[in-house]
N, C-alpha and C positions, 0 to 999 in steps of 0.2 A: 556617474555614467547615465546618460539619457538614452532611453530606448527610442528608436526611430520607427520601428515597425509595429503595427497593431498585433501581429502574430506573436512577436516577442513578449509583449505585455500580457497577452492572453495566456501564453505558456507559463508565465511566472505565478499565476493564480492557481491554487489547488483545484484540480479538475481539468484545467486547460492544457496540461502536459500531453494529453492525447490528441491535440489538435491535428497533427499531421498523420495520425494512424488511420484516419477514415479513408476508405476506398471509394466513397461516393456511390455505393451500390443502390441506395434508396430504400433499403430495408427498414430503416428507422422511420422514414416517412410513411411507409405502407402500414406500419403498426400504430402510428400516432393518432390519438383521438383528437388532439387539438387541430391537426391538419384536416381530419375527416369531418369533424363536427363544428369547429369554431371558425377556423380561418384557412381557406384553401391555399393561401399564399405562404403558409407556414412551411418552411423547407430548410432543415439544418444544412443540407449540402450547399445550398445557395449562400447561406450565412458563412460557412467555412471558406467558401471561395472569396467572398468579400473580405474576410479577415486576411486570407493569404495574399490578396492583391492590395492590401493596405488601404482599402476603401472605407475609411472610418465613418464618414457621415452616412454612407449608404448602409453600413453594418449597424450603426446606432439607430437608424430609422427603420430597419427591418423589424417586422412584427415577430419574427422568430427569436430575436434577441430578448424580447420581453414576455412572450406568452408561454414558454416552456414551463410546465408545472413540476418537472422532475419526477413524474410518475414511473418512469423507467420501464414502460411497457415495451419499448424498443430494445432494451438491453439484451434480453434472452435471445432475440432473433439476430442480433448483430454478429456477423461472422468474425469481426475483429474484437468482439467483447469490449467495446468502448461504451462508456457511460457518456453518450453524447450530451446528456443533460448537464453533466459537469463542465463540458466545454462551453455550452451555451451560458451556463451560470457564470463562468469566468468572463465571457464576453460582456455579459450584463454588468458585472462588477467593474470591469474596465470602463464601460460607458459611463457608469455613475461616478467613478473616480475622476473621470475627465470632464465632469460637469454636465453631462447630457441628462436632461430631466427624464424621470421615469414617466412614460406616457399613460400608464395605468393608474387608477386611483389606488392609494395604499392606505392602510390603517393608520390612524393617528391616535395619540394618547393625550388626554387631558391630565397634565401632571399635577394640577391643583387637587384632583379628586382621586388619583391613582394611589392605591394602598400597597402596591408591590407584593400582592399575594402570590403572584407567579402562575396563576391559572392560565392566563393567556399564553405565557411562555411554554407551558407544558402542552397546551392544546394545539399550538401552531404546527401544522404539518410541514412547514417550510423552514423551520428554525430561524424565523425572521425577527423574533422578539427576544430581547435580553433584559435583565434587570441591572440597572446601572445607577450609581449614586450621582445625582445631579443637583445643582442649585435651583430650587423651586422658589419663585417669588413668594414672599410672605410666609414661607414654610421652612426655608433654610436648606441644608444639605440632606437629601433623603433619597432612598432607593426608589426608583420608578421604572416602569416598563418603557423600553425604547425600541422602536421599529426600524429595522434595516430595510430601507426602501428598495435596495437591490435584490432582496429576497422575497419581499411581500408580494403575494399574488391576489390580494383583495378578496379572499374567500369569505371573510366575515366570521370565521370560527372564534376568533379572539373576542369579538364583541358579544357573541352568543354566550360565552362562558364567564364574562366579566361581571362580577357581582355588584361593582360600583358604577357600572356603565361608563367607565373611564377610557375605553378603547373601542375602536370600531372603524368601519369604512364610511366616510362621510356621505350622507344622503342615500346610501345604498341599502343599509340595513337598520334604519331608524326604528325606534319603538313605535312611533306614531304610524309609520307605514304598516308595521306588523298588525297593530290594532285595527287599522282601517281595512286591511285585507281580511282579517278574521271576521270583522263585522259584516263585510260583503258576503262572506261565505256562509255566515250564520243566518242571513236573511235572503234565502233564495227567492227568485221571482215567483209570484203567485202562479200556481198551476192553472192551466186553462182547462175548462171542462166542456 
């Protein structure tokens, strides 16, 4: 059986079952730090409307699909007690499953150096990392960290805790940048007298 509507696909993903319970009151938007501080276009109500109207490309292109951090600040205020973050996460999973590329940078793993210690998995606030047995070139079948790009929010925590520097967000949290930033901080401009 092939699903023809985006709404049907979203409802099949855990969290997406609450898709049609939203009253579009806007309470979630009023509590959302992403909408207030990061992207004024972030609007779960608009995303739900796009999903209901089967406007796939528009829904996949919406920043709301990709920016929700699942902080759930909106949940206690919601009169319907909906975890709107679960619905948004389901929409994101459907987008990734349908081949839409994740527009945000995500963490990547160097499987050649990963020792599968699990620190990144434990530290990830989005449950985006799992340990899986993979065939690693020149090393054979080994457990390594694997990043679910549908869940990763590129926070960089995984790279901060990795002892082997095997995981991180490319070019965003490099050791070189950190050293340069610290060096600038340690050498303040000479005070003028």
